[in-house]
N, C-alpha and C positions, 0 to 999 in steps of 0.2 A: 503494500500498500504505498504511496507518495503522499499520505496526510501530513501536514504540517500544523504546528500550532495556531499559524495564521488562518487556516482554514474551519477552525473550530470556532464556535460561539457558544459558551458556557452558560453566559446568562439566557439566550433564546434555547438551547437544547440542541443545536444542529450542528452540521457538519455539510462545507461545502466542497463537493470534489471539483476539483479543479486540475488536477495531474493525474496520472496511472503509473506504476511502476512495474517495469517487467524484469524478470528474472532471467540474466542471458548466461553464456558459460564463459563469458571473460570479465563478469561483474553486474551489477543493475541499471537499468536505464529508468528515468523518469523523463515524461514527456507529457502533452495534454489527451484527452482521453479522444480516441480514434473517432467519435461522432459527438455530436450536441447533444445527443441523448443523455449521455454519459456523464456531462457536466450537469450536476443538478446539485439541490440543497438535499439532506438527508434528516430528517426529524428524529435524531437518535433516543431521544430520550423517550418519546412517543412510541416507537419500536420497543427498545429494549429499558425500561424504568432501573432507573443506578447506573445508567452507562452515564451521567455528567458526573455525578458523585465520583464514579470508577476515574474518570478524565481528570477531575479537580486531582486525586489523590496521585496520578501517574505524574502531574505536574508539577506538584510539591515536590517530590522524589526527585524528579529530575532536576530538579533546581536545586536541592541539596547537595544531590551528586555534582552538579556543575561545582557549585562553591566548595567541595571539598576537593576538587581537582584543580582549583586555582582558579575559578572563571569561566573562563571559555568565550564562544562570540556570542553564546545567547539564543540560538536559532536551532536549537535542538529539536528533530523531528518526533511526532506525538509514538511512532515505531520505528523501530532502527533493526529490526529485522527482516 
């Protein structure tokens, strides 16, 4: 998934899909979705209650990890796997 924190609106409980991530033999590629239908706003809290709370916890944990590592650029993706 090519999800970035800038794509997540925790207050509204939605995630905006603006890019996709594809695993290739030589690494990952991130690009715009192949069709306009793939770019969309997903109401994650309505689909799966508790998602916003989980994302908030993940964001706090990532911020703590970044501080423990000495700062960083501050552009941590939501998922890194």
